[in-house]
Phi, psi and omega in degrees: 000134182256119179266135180238128180232120180054038176083008181226138180280176184296326179297316179296319179294322178296318178297317180297318179296318179297317178297317180298314179295320180298317179294318179301309182292324179297314179295320181296310181290329175296319177297315180298318181295314181296316180296318181295312180297319181292325178294319177296320178292320181296330181291343182260359182244165179255353180279160182263346185297318180291324175296321178296321179297322178297315180295320182293313181293328178293342181276007178293123186280139178302329179298332178296318178297319180298314181294323177294323177294319178299317181294319180294318180293327182292342180291340179269357180266157174262103183235157176300153182302323182296318181289323176296321178296319179296316178298320179297318179292323177294321179295317178295320178297319178297319178296317180294320178295322177293322176299318178297320178295317177301314179297317180298312180295320179297317179295315179299314183294318181294318179293322177296318177297318181296313181295322181296318183276344179255000185299321182284338184259324184218084184297324185288349181291342182301312181296315184290319179291330175296318177295318178298317179297320179298317180296314182295316180295322177298318179297317180301309182293324179295316179296317181296317179298318178296322178293322178294316178299319178295324179295327179272009174089009179281133178283105185268359181300312179296320180296316179296319178297318178296318177297323179295315179295316178296322178296321178295318179297316179295319181297320178293321181290326183250034187301311183293317181295316179294324177299315178293324180297312180291330174294322176298316178296323177296320179296317182294318185278318183275332176056059171294338174200162176227171179301132182102345179285145174264117185233162173236126177241113187057246180251017181249127180240147178175181181258132180292125180255326188203138174240108182256188180291328183244327186230159171238135185246133183237135176270111184289169181295332179276001180097350181281157176261124180254129184247125177246143167285145186299321181292319177294325181295317182288342177278349183267168174275119183251127176251116183259102182282342180293336183262013174295142175256326176219169176238127175264119186249130174240121177223152182235154173226159178229141176242164184287160179289347178280358179294137182284167180295319179297318179294320178297321180292332182276340186298315178302321178292323177297317179298315180298313180297321181294317181291317182293341178284349182273143179285150176057040180225136173251121178284138180252297182198162173211127185218153168284107193275310189196168173263111180274177181296325181222019181201162170261116193262136176241145179236135180233140179232131175215163183244124173271128187283354178241144181280353185296128182293322179298322178295319177299316181294324175298317179296314181296322178296317179297321178295316181298316180294319179294319178295321179299316180291317182293317180295324179296320179289331180271355181074026179262131183257134173289143179273154173219159185303115177226163178214124180258129181249123177258124180257124179267130178285139178291145180297144178288135178263141181285140178261120181263120179281140180266000000 
């Protein structure tokens, strides 16, 4: 007796079942083999991309293998066109959902790796990268869902247009908040500064304490906390002193007008010798700059090889003490604000005797 089910006999169904099981097991063992080999290779490298690939492939769901097996086995059956079309659409939907899962796991794993390795350097990046991850994952799932709906014959043009209009309305309503949010992401990705940097914004100086989704907080020199919105902060001129490699120092001194010509000629050499005697300093120049209101002014320029402000002040203090001692031995006097007043005597008038 020959049994027929849905237009196919038992032999055909057995062949279809065998093909489906073979495809399921083949995909399953292929995944295990690739993951195992890739994990062994990742253990010998220092990059994170191969580790990320292992995590992404390990996230392949077993139901995906089953659906692929069902689709492969159904190809050997004689089925109505409508059912074949439905199976094809289900297989494509399963593939798209698996792609979305791979993307979701990849984004999560990469952000976790980023936060783990940046936690000691940029603590505030955790909040911003979490927001970035949420946005990226939302976009991935939204695109996949739209593709699945389109695959099942749903007209998504109207839906996309509605989402676009709704997105514009939301964007207009949340314009300032979204501006600060994207500015936060720009700070995290472009890194004009990180937590712990000493920066100057306009006339405000301080140390960055926190970079949030909407605001950045700076601890001012007076101990107060200054709060900037992220969008306003990026529109300003930011000077990051933490990233200085050297310091260019310009300082001036003045001597009295009673200084002789020989002493004036010797002062640039004295300045050069004094600066060059300091460690970790490159002398640039020293010149008789100008005639001041109450002094003869000299200008000296040197480069401190370290950005540390305390090191610069130590060097400048040593230069000042050495110049004070040298000028005293050379008989050169430092100028200070003075003003000389000359009084003219009125002319004597002749007395005419009467």
